[in-house]
N, C-alpha and C positions, 0 to 999 in steps of 0.2 A: 528259962528256955533260951537256947541260942538263936540268933537270927536265922540260921539255916533250918531251924525247927518249924518255922512258920512260912507260909506261902505269901508272896507279895499280894497286896490289895488287888482285888479283881481277878486273881488267878484261881481257877478251880482245880481241885485234885488233891493229892496226898502229899504231906510234907515228908521230909527225910525221916523225921522221928516216927511218924505214923507208919511209914513203909518198913521201918526196922522191926516193927511188931507185925502181927497179922492184920492187914487192913480189913479183911473179911469179918473179923470179930468186932469191929467198931459199930457202936450203936447208931451212928449217923451215916452209915455206908450209903443207904438209899439216897439221902440228901446230897451227899458228895457226888455220887454217880450222876444224879439229875443235874446238879450244877455243872459238872464237867461237860456233859453232852449239850446242855443249854449254851454253854460258852463257845462251843465249836459248831453248833447247828448251822449257822449261816454259811460257813465255808466248808462244811462236811463233804458235800458232793465234789467240789473242785479238788479238795485235798485228796479224796479217795481216787479221783482220776489221775492226778499228778503222781501220787505216791505209788500207784500201781502201774504207772506208765500206760494208762487207758485200758489195762487188761480187765478192770472190774466189769466193764460192759460185756466182755466175752464170757467172764465167769457167770454172770447173771443169765446170759443167753444159754449157756451150757446147763445151768441149774434148771431152767424151764424145760429144756429138752429132756434132761434126765428124769424129770417128774412124770413124763409120759401123760401129760394132762390132756383131757379132751374138752370140747366146748361145753359139755354138760357138767364139768367139774366146778366146784366152789373152792376157792383158795383163801386160806387165812395165813397172813404173814405176821408172826409174833415177833416183837422187837424189830419192827420194820424200818426203824430209822426214818430217813427221808422218803421212803416208799419206792425206791428204784426197782427192787425185785417185785414188789406188788404190781407196779406199773408194767413190768415186763410180762407178768402173767396176764394182765389185762389185755395188753397188745397181742398176746398169743391166742386170745380168744376165750379165756376162762368165763364161765357162766356168770360168776360174781367173784369179786376180790375184796377182802377186808384186811386192812393193815392196822395193827395196834402197836403202840410204843409207850414206854414208860415216861418219856420226855416230851411234853407238849411242843416245845420249840422245834423238835425234829419233825413234827407233823405239820407245823405251820407253813 
């Protein structure tokens, strides 16, 4: 294996070699996805804000508006990440909000 075929210690994701094949066919895909999101969980919200130039907040507000939610509605946010969208629905007055995510670190 060439050095470029392996990721540096402590770096989560796919190597060049793995990406040259179909990474979705890999048996350890779930573990790799979890490791990747665990490694960025602490800085995810800030990175999201910076990379979207703070537009992510407007997108969430628009998503809540487009859902035409009422105060009697229950909301489930699947793959909620750090819960920003779930919190937006809660602030908008949803009866109840449940956020679930594959990566525990995103929920912490």
